[in-house]
C-alpha positions in Angstrom: 129.2 115.8 135.9 126.1 116.8 137.9 125.0 119.1 135.1 125.3 116.3 132.6 123.2 114.0 134.8 120.6 116.8 135.4 120.4 117.4 131.6 119.8 113.7 131.0 117.1 113.6 133.7 115.4 116.7 132.1 115.6 115.0 128.7 113.9 111.8 130.1 111.2 113.9 131.8 110.5 115.9 128.6 110.3 112.7 126.5 107.9 111.2 129.0 105.7 114.3 129.0 105.7 114.4 125.2 104.5 110.8 125.0 101.4 111.2 127.1 98.3 109.0 126.5 96.5 112.0 124.9 99.1 112.4 122.2 98.1 110.6 118.9 100.1 107.4 118.5 101.2 106.0 115.2 99.2 102.9 114.4 101.3 99.8 114.5 101.5 98.2 111.1 99.2 95.2 110.9 100.7 92.0 109.5 98.8 90.5 106.7 96.7 87.5 107.7 98.7 84.4 107.1 97.4 82.2 104.3 96.1 78.9 105.4 98.3 75.9 104.6 98.2 74.5 101.1 99.6 71.0 101.0 98.7 69.6 97.6 99.1 65.9 96.7 98.2 64.0 93.6 97.0 60.4 94.1 96.6 57.9 91.3 93.3 56.0 91.8 92.7 52.3 91.0 91.0 51.6 87.7 87.2 52.0 87.9 87.3 54.3 90.9 84.3 56.5 91.3 85.8 58.7 94.0 84.3 62.2 94.3 85.4 65.3 96.3 85.2 64.9 100.0 85.4 61.1 100.0 88.4 59.2 101.6 91.1 57.8 99.3 90.4 54.2 98.5 92.9 51.4 99.3 95.3 50.7 96.5 95.8 54.3 95.6 99.3 55.6 94.9 100.7 59.1 95.8 102.3 60.4 92.6 103.1 63.9 93.9 103.6 65.2 97.4 103.3 68.8 98.8 107.1 69.4 98.4 106.8 68.5 94.7 104.8 71.7 93.9 105.9 75.2 93.2 103.2 76.9 95.2 104.4 80.4 94.3 103.7 79.6 90.6 100.1 78.5 91.2 97.6 80.6 89.2 93.9 81.2 89.1 92.5 82.4 85.8 89.1 83.6 84.6 88.4 81.7 81.4 86.1 84.5 80.3 83.1 82.3 79.9 82.0 82.2 83.5 84.5 79.4 84.4 87.9 79.4 86.0 91.0 77.4 85.8 93.7 76.7 88.3 97.2 75.8 87.1 99.5 73.9 89.5 103.2 73.6 88.8 105.3 70.5 89.7 109.0 70.8 90.1 112.1 68.6 90.2 111.7 64.8 89.7 108.0 65.0 90.2 107.7 66.4 86.7 109.0 63.2 85.2 107.2 61.0 87.6 103.8 62.6 86.8 104.6 62.6 83.0 105.2 58.9 83.1 102.0 58.3 85.1 99.8 60.5 82.9 101.3 59.0 79.7 100.4 55.5 81.0 97.0 56.4 82.5 95.2 58.6 80.0 91.5 58.2 80.7 92.0 57.3 84.4 91.2 59.5 87.3 93.6 61.2 89.6 92.6 62.7 93.0 93.9 66.1 93.9 94.1 66.6 97.7 94.5 69.9 99.5 95.5 69.5 103.1 94.7 65.8 103.0 91.1 66.3 101.6 90.0 65.3 98.2 89.0 68.5 96.4 88.7 67.4 92.8 89.0 64.2 90.9 89.7 65.0 87.2 90.2 62.5 84.4 93.7 62.5 82.8 93.0 63.8 79.3 96.5 63.5 77.9 100.1 63.1 79.0 101.3 66.0 81.1 105.0 66.3 80.4 105.8 69.9 81.3 104.7 69.7 85.0 101.8 72.2 84.5 98.5 70.8 85.6 95.6 72.9 84.4 92.3 72.3 86.1 89.3 73.9 84.5 86.2 74.3 86.7 82.9 72.8 85.4 80.3 75.5 84.9 77.7 74.0 87.3 80.2 73.7 90.2 82.6 76.5 89.3 82.3 78.5 92.5 82.8 75.4 94.7 85.8 74.3 92.5 87.4 77.7 92.8 86.9 77.9 96.5 88.4 74.5 97.1 91.6 75.4 95.2 91.8 79.1 95.9 93.6 78.6 99.1 96.6 77.4 97.1 96.9 80.6 95.0 99.5 83.0 96.3 
């Protein structure tokens, strides 16, 4: 029994000697930096609204899609090839029908897109969006700013 205890002690001492501070240590794997939060909301604006990015949402606005209504993993950023970019957001569940009804009834009206509670872009509804895919093309003059505002949401 004493020889077993002595062997265990020798093994511990050898292990300690082999793991000295001079020995190269394997680098601990670094975790990827967490992406910042991306809570997207769509807010219907009252007729005649002239809201622009960065301004507060006006009274009388209605939220038509909340953060949980988006499939963030499906969000894409595309290079249109002409110096502009497009971000495509994907709704899910009941929000697809809710937004389809809203866009069908409000072609020509503005809708605010918020990221983390801040208005980042205010596009005009061009046509009914019935499939839940919201494609936002950046204007050429402000393309870099447009992309940076929405890039946080691209996985």
